[in-house]
NUVEX-367906 format. One record per residue (C-alpha): residue in one letter; residue number from 1; x, y, z. Coordinates in steps of 0.5 Angstrom, whole numbers. Example, Ala and Ser with C-alpha at 12.3 -4.5 7.8 and 13.67 -1.06 7.14 Angstrom:
<atoms>
+------+-----+-------+-------+-------+
! code ! pos !     u !     v !     w !
+------+-----+-------+-------+-------+
!    A !   1 !    25 !    -9 !    16 !
!    S !   2 !    27 !    -2 !    14 !
+------+-----+-------+-------+-------+
</atoms>
This chain:
<atoms>
+------+-----+-------+-------+-------+
! code ! pos !     u !     v !     w !
+------+-----+-------+-------+-------+
!    X !   1 !   232 !   246 !   270 !
!    X !   2 !   231 !   251 !   265 !
!    X !   3 !   236 !   247 !   260 !
!    X !   4 !   232 !   241 !   261 !
!    X !   5 !   226 !   245 !   259 !
!    X !   6 !   229 !   248 !   253 !
!    X !   7 !   232 !   241 !   251 !
!    X !   8 !   225 !   238 !   252 !
!    X !   9 !   221 !   243 !   248 !
!    X !  10 !   226 !   242 !   242 !
!    X !  11 !   225 !   235 !   242 !
!    X !  12 !   218 !   235 !   243 !
!    X !  13 !   218 !   240 !   237 !
!    X !  14 !   222 !   236 !   233 !
!    X !  15 !   218 !   230 !   234 !
!    X !  16 !   212 !   234 !   232 !
!    X !  17 !   215 !   236 !   226 !
!    X !  18 !   217 !   229 !   224 !
!    X !  19 !   210 !   226 !   225 !
!    X !  20 !   206 !   231 !   221 !
!    X !  21 !   211 !   232 !   215 !
!    X !  22 !   209 !   224 !   214 !
!    X !  23 !   202 !   226 !   213 !
!    X !  24 !   199 !   225 !   206 !
!    X !  25 !   196 !   231 !   202 !
!    X !  26 !   188 !   231 !   202 !
!    X !  27 !   185 !   228 !   195 !
!    X !  28 !   178 !   231 !   196 !
!    X !  29 !   177 !   233 !   189 !
!    X !  30 !   179 !   226 !   185 !
!    X !  31 !   176 !   219 !   185 !
!    X !  32 !   183 !   217 !   183 !
!    X !  33 !   186 !   215 !   190 !
!    X !  34 !   193 !   217 !   188 !
!    X !  35 !   197 !   219 !   182 !
!    X !  36 !   201 !   213 !   181 !
!    X !  37 !   203 !   212 !   174 !
!    X !  38 !   197 !   216 !   171 !
!    X !  39 !   199 !   222 !   166 !
!    X !  40 !   194 !   228 !   165 !
!    X !  41 !   196 !   230 !   158 !
!    X !  42 !   195 !   232 !   151 !
!    X !  43 !   196 !   227 !   146 !
!    X !  44 !   199 !   229 !   139 !
!    X !  45 !   202 !   226 !   133 !
!    X !  46 !   208 !   228 !   129 !
!    X !  47 !   211 !   223 !   124 !
!    X !  48 !   207 !   217 !   125 !
!    X !  49 !   209 !   218 !   133 !
!    X !  50 !   204 !   219 !   138 !
!    X !  51 !   206 !   223 !   144 !
!    X !  52 !   203 !   225 !   151 !
!    X !  53 !   205 !   232 !   154 !
!    X !  54 !   204 !   234 !   161 !
!    X !  55 !   203 !   241 !   163 !
!    X !  56 !   202 !   243 !   155 !
!    X !  57 !   199 !   250 !   157 !
!    X !  58 !   206 !   252 !   161 !
!    X !  59 !   213 !   253 !   160 !
!    X !  60 !   214 !   247 !   164 !
!    X !  61 !   211 !   242 !   160 !
!    X !  62 !   214 !   235 !   159 !
!    X !  63 !   213 !   231 !   153 !
!    X !  64 !   213 !   223 !   153 !
!    X !  65 !   213 !   218 !   147 !
!    X !  66 !   208 !   213 !   147 !
!    X !  67 !   209 !   206 !   146 !
!    X !  68 !   205 !   200 !   147 !
!    X !  69 !   198 !   199 !   144 !
!    X !  70 !   197 !   205 !   140 !
!    X !  71 !   191 !   202 !   136 !
!    X !  72 !   185 !   207 !   137 !
!    X !  73 !   190 !   213 !   139 !
!    X !  74 !   188 !   216 !   133 !
!    X !  75 !   181 !   218 !   136 !
!    X !  76 !   185 !   222 !   142 !
!    X !  77 !   189 !   227 !   138 !
!    X !  78 !   189 !   234 !   140 !
!    X !  79 !   185 !   232 !   146 !
!    X !  80 !   187 !   232 !   154 !
!    X !  81 !   186 !   225 !   157 !
!    X !  82 !   188 !   221 !   163 !
!    X !  83 !   192 !   216 !   161 !
!    X !  84 !   194 !   210 !   165 !
!    X !  85 !   201 !   206 !   164 !
!    X !  86 !   208 !   207 !   166 !
!    X !  87 !   214 !   212 !   165 !
!    X !  88 !   220 !   209 !   163 !
!    X !  89 !   227 !   212 !   161 !
!    X !  90 !   230 !   210 !   154 !
!    X !  91 !   238 !   210 !   152 !
!    X !  92 !   236 !   214 !   146 !
!    X !  93 !   232 !   220 !   144 !
!    X !  94 !   227 !   222 !   146 !
!    X !  95 !   229 !   219 !   153 !
!    X !  96 !   222 !   220 !   156 !
!    X !  97 !   217 !   215 !   154 !
!    X !  98 !   210 !   212 !   156 !
!    X !  99 !   208 !   205 !   156 !
!    X ! 100 !   201 !   206 !   155 !
!    X ! 101 !   196 !   201 !   158 !
!    X ! 102 !   189 !   205 !   157 !
!    X ! 103 !   186 !   211 !   157 !
!    X ! 104 !   182 !   213 !   163 !
!    X ! 105 !   178 !   219 !   161 !
!    X ! 106 !   178 !   224 !   155 !
!    X ! 107 !   175 !   231 !   154 !
!    X ! 108 !   172 !   232 !   148 !
!    X ! 109 !   170 !   239 !   145 !
!    X ! 110 !   162 !   240 !   144 !
!    X ! 111 !   160 !   234 !   148 !
!    X ! 112 !   156 !   233 !   154 !
!    X ! 113 !   160 !   232 !   161 !
!    X ! 114 !   159 !   232 !   168 !
!    X ! 115 !   164 !   235 !   172 !
!    X ! 116 !   166 !   236 !   180 !
!    X ! 117 !   170 !   242 !   182 !
!    X ! 118 !   170 !   248 !   186 !
!    X ! 119 !   167 !   255 !   184 !
!    X ! 120 !   171 !   261 !   184 !
!    X ! 121 !   169 !   268 !   182 !
!    X ! 122 !   174 !   272 !   178 !
!    X ! 123 !   175 !   279 !   176 !
!    X ! 124 !   171 !   278 !   170 !
!    X ! 125 !   169 !   271 !   170 !
!    X ! 126 !   166 !   265 !   174 !
!    X ! 127 !   170 !   259 !   174 !
!    X ! 128 !   170 !   251 !   175 !
!    X ! 129 !   176 !   248 !   178 !
!    X ! 130 !   177 !   241 !   177 !
!    X ! 131 !   182 !   236 !   180 !
!    X ! 132 !   183 !   230 !   175 !
!    X ! 133 !   189 !   228 !   179 !
!    X ! 134 !   192 !   230 !   185 !
!    X ! 135 !   196 !   237 !   184 !
!    X ! 136 !   193 !   237 !   177 !
!    X ! 137 !   188 !   242 !   175 !
!    X ! 138 !   183 !   244 !   169 !
!    X ! 139 !   180 !   251 !   169 !
!    X ! 140 !   173 !   252 !   166 !
!    X ! 141 !   171 !   259 !   164 !
!    X ! 142 !   163 !   259 !   165 !
!    X ! 143 !   160 !   262 !   159 !
!    X ! 144 !   153 !   261 !   160 !
!    X ! 145 !   149 !   258 !   166 !
!    X ! 146 !   142 !   256 !   164 !
!    X ! 147 !   141 !   255 !   172 !
!    X ! 148 !   142 !   262 !   174 !
!    X ! 149 !   145 !   260 !   180 !
!    X ! 150 !   152 !   258 !   180 !
!    X ! 151 !   154 !   264 !   183 !
!    X ! 152 !   151 !   262 !   190 !
!    X ! 153 !   156 !   256 !   190 !
!    X ! 154 !   162 !   261 !   190 !
!    X ! 155 !   168 !   257 !   194 !
!    X ! 156 !   164 !   251 !   194 !
!    X ! 157 !   165 !   244 !   191 !
!    X ! 158 !   159 !   242 !   186 !
!    X ! 159 !   158 !   237 !   180 !
!    X ! 160 !   155 !   240 !   174 !
!    X ! 161 !   152 !   238 !   167 !
!    X ! 162 !   154 !   242 !   161 !
!    X ! 163 !   158 !   242 !   155 !
!    X ! 164 !   165 !   244 !   154 !
!    X ! 165 !   168 !   248 !   148 !
!    X ! 166 !   176 !   249 !   147 !
!    X ! 167 !   180 !   254 !   144 !
!    X ! 168 !   187 !   255 !   142 !
!    X ! 169 !   188 !   247 !   142 !
!    X ! 170 !   186 !   247 !   150 !
!    X ! 171 !   189 !   253 !   152 !
!    X ! 172 !   183 !   256 !   154 !
!    X ! 173 !   177 !   251 !   156 !
!    X ! 174 !   169 !   254 !   156 !
!    X ! 175 !   163 !   251 !   159 !
!    X ! 176 !   156 !   252 !   158 !
!    X ! 177 !   152 !   250 !   165 !
!    X ! 178 !   146 !   246 !   163 !
!    X ! 179 !   144 !   244 !   171 !
!    X ! 180 !   147 !   243 !   177 !
!    X ! 181 !   147 !   236 !   180 !
!    X ! 182 !   149 !   236 !   187 !
!    X ! 183 !   153 !   240 !   192 !
!    X ! 184 !   159 !   237 !   196 !
+------+-----+-------+-------+-------+
</atoms>
């Protein structure tokens, strides 16, 4: 009887583990339902060739040569973007290629923006963490809060309007908050 109970318990735990390992992660921070073939990266240009670099702020960056319709891409140089397209592997270097279809979103320094993210309090600064894609995050350091109330939203998701400024080629992103549009 004891052996049957143990075997039943083990089978139940294995079934439970299998069922819940199949669940999809929550995508509460983004309007994009799934990552698919969208890259969040920084556009650069070298020798008349355009590249998009994921994780440009870390050692784990991946650079793709951009192929396809590159007209108008000059406007996005040294700016982070959400680019839709298809990742392909080539036989010759550079092997990582990205067939660009469109630019979904672009971040520009000095322009008014609307951002939805989570407010976090650090040791010296307040931050807003935006998730442009699942498993991707963009951190803004709050330098000025004209509403004087963002601290009340610590650990909450809010939508704010403000102006972003970049430093060191988007290694550091600052934001001046003009208004808090809504709380989620």
